[in-house]
C-alpha positions in Angstrom: -30.1 43.8 3.8 -28.1 42.9 0.8 -27.8 39.3 -0.4 -24.3 38.0 0.2 -23.0 35.7 -2.4 -20.6 32.8 -1.2 -17.8 31.2 -3.2 -18.3 27.7 -4.0 -15.6 25.6 -2.1 -13.9 23.5 -4.6 -13.4 19.9 -3.4 -10.5 17.9 -5.2 -10.4 14.1 -4.9 -7.0 13.2 -3.5 -4.8 11.4 -6.0 -2.1 8.9 -5.3 1.3 9.8 -5.0 2.4 7.3 -7.6 0.5 5.1 -10.4 -0.8 1.8 -8.8 -0.2 -1.3 -11.1 -1.9 -4.6 -10.6 0.5 -6.9 -9.3 -0.2 -10.5 -7.8 2.4 -11.6 -5.2 2.3 -13.3 -1.6 3.1 -11.0 1.2 3.9 -11.7 4.8 2.8 -8.7 7.2 3.9 -8.7 10.6 2.2 -6.3 13.2 5.1 -4.5 15.1 3.2 -4.1 18.3 2.0 -7.6 18.6 4.1 -9.7 16.6 1.0 -11.2 14.7 2.2 -12.8 11.4 -0.1 -13.1 8.4 0.3 -14.4 4.9 -1.8 -12.6 2.2 -1.8 -11.6 -1.3 -0.8 -8.2 -3.2 -3.3 -7.1 -5.4 -1.6 -3.7 -6.7 1.6 -2.1 -6.4 3.2 1.6 -6.4 6.4 3.0 -5.6 4.7 4.1 -2.1 2.6 1.4 -0.9 0.4 -1.7 -2.1 -2.8 -3.2 -1.8 -3.3 -6.1 -0.1 -6.4 -8.6 0.2 -6.8 -10.3 3.3 -9.1 -13.0 4.8 -9.3 -10.7 8.4 -7.7 -7.2 7.5 -5.7 -5.3 10.1 -7.1 -2.3 11.4 -5.9 1.2 9.9 -3.0 2.7 11.8 -1.3 -0.7 12.7 2.6 -0.4 11.7 3.8 -3.3 10.0 7.0 -5.2 8.8 6.3 -6.1 5.2 7.8 -8.8 2.9 6.6 -9.2 -0.4 7.9 -12.2 -2.7 7.6 -12.4 -6.6 9.3 -14.6 -9.0 12.3 -15.7 -6.7 13.0 -11.9 -5.5 11.8 -10.3 -2.1 11.3 -6.7 -1.2 11.0 -5.8 2.7 9.7 -2.4 4.1 8.4 -1.1 7.2 4.8 0.5 6.7 1.3 1.0 8.0 -2.2 0.1 7.3 -3.5 3.4 5.7 -7.2 2.0 5.4 -8.9 -1.4 5.7 -12.5 -2.4 4.4 -14.9 -4.9 6.0 -14.5 -6.7 2.5 -10.8 -7.8 3.2 -9.0 -4.7 1.3 -6.0 -3.0 2.8 -4.0 -0.3 1.7 -0.4 -0.4 3.0 1.8 2.6 2.8 5.6 2.0 2.9 7.4 4.4 5.6 10.9 3.1 5.3 12.6 0.9 2.8 16.3 0.2 2.3 18.0 1.1 -0.8 18.5 -2.8 -2.2 14.5 -3.6 -1.3 13.8 0.0 -3.2 15.9 -1.3 -6.2 13.9 -4.3 -6.3 10.6 -2.4 -6.1 11.5 -0.3 -9.0 12.4 -3.4 -10.9 8.9 -4.6 -10.8 7.3 -1.5 -11.4 9.7 -1.1 -14.7 8.6 -4.8 -15.7 4.9 -3.7 -15.0 5.1 -0.6 -16.8 6.4 -2.2 -19.6 3.7 -4.3 -20.4 
């Protein structure tokens, strides 16, 4: 019986779609199903989502209305909880953002990039 050599499977870590920048701002999250509203803190920001520290994180998959406020500007989006940890960290992915809100987000990212 001949020995068969199996090809090793290459495992690649999933990479974020865009660079995340440390960013501190207040955020209001509204659960679209229950209308539960929570005020939390953004910890990082990208063009496609943000990190949030929460006292009681929401479960992964919950759909949200997101309102981030920083330096007198506010950007709103629809999104969902991508992940949540027992330690209170949540990853939020933006699923829909209007053009004006996208422009505010891009302005914030531009300022972070220039630092």
